[in-house]
N, C-alpha and C positions, 0 to 999 in steps of 0.2 A: 436460468433466472431462479433465484432463491425466493421461495414462498414460505408460508408458514408450516408446510407439510413436507418439504423435500431436503431439508438440511443434509442428510447423509449423501444423496446423490449429488447435490450441489456442491458440497465441500470437496468431494472426490474430483469432480470435473473442473472446479476452479483451481484447485491445486496443480493439475497439469497445464492449464493455461498460464498460471504464474511461473511454472517451471519453464515452459516453452518461450516465455518472455524474459527470462533471467531475472525474475523479481521475487521468487519464492523465499530466497535467503533473506531478502530484506523483511518481508512480511512476517516470517518466522523469528527473526531476531538473530540469526545466525551471523548475518553480516551487519557490522556496525557502520556508523557514518565514518568515513575516511578522514584521517587527520593529516593527510598528505597535502599535496598541492591542489590547485584549483581545478585542473583537468579531471582528477579523481573524484572530486567533490561533485562537480557538475554532472558527471556521468551518473554517479549514485543518485543525486538529486532527480535527474530525469527518469531513471529507473524507479525511483520511490513514488514519484508522481504517477507514472504508468501504472504501478501496483494499485494505488488509491483509485484511480479511474476505472480500471479493470473491475475491482471489487465493487464500487459503488455503482457501476453500470450493470452489474450482474444481480442485482437485488430488486425487487419490486418496489414501487413508490411507497407503499405502505410500510414496508421494512425500512426504507431509506430514512424515514422521519425518526426512527429509533436506533439507527445503526451506530456501531462503534466506528465505522469508517468515518462518518460525519462528525462525530462528537469526540472521538478519542484519536484516531489515526492523525487526522489533519492538524488539530492543534498541537499533538505531540510533535508531529514533523515540523511545524513552524517553529516550536520552541527548541527542538534539537538543532535545527539549521541555523537559528540565529544566534545561538550561544558561541559558535566558532566561526561563522561565515555570514557574510551579508547575503541577503536573498538575491537570487539569480534572476 
């Protein structure tokens, strides 16, 4: 759980959680939104939502209020997904 004092430990731990759930490349921007068919897009979208859930659930409520997960990733995700696909 991320607190105001443990970023280094938390970031290392969460990295391996995201790697283990096959979502690390989405979070780091290595993997782009697929432009192929619906099956690829839906799989990407599910993994993207999983990453947001993992990240948001791993930070304290005090930090959640100011997090980029809540303010940046979710609006970015919605904007990105609605450009080329309808919401699933």
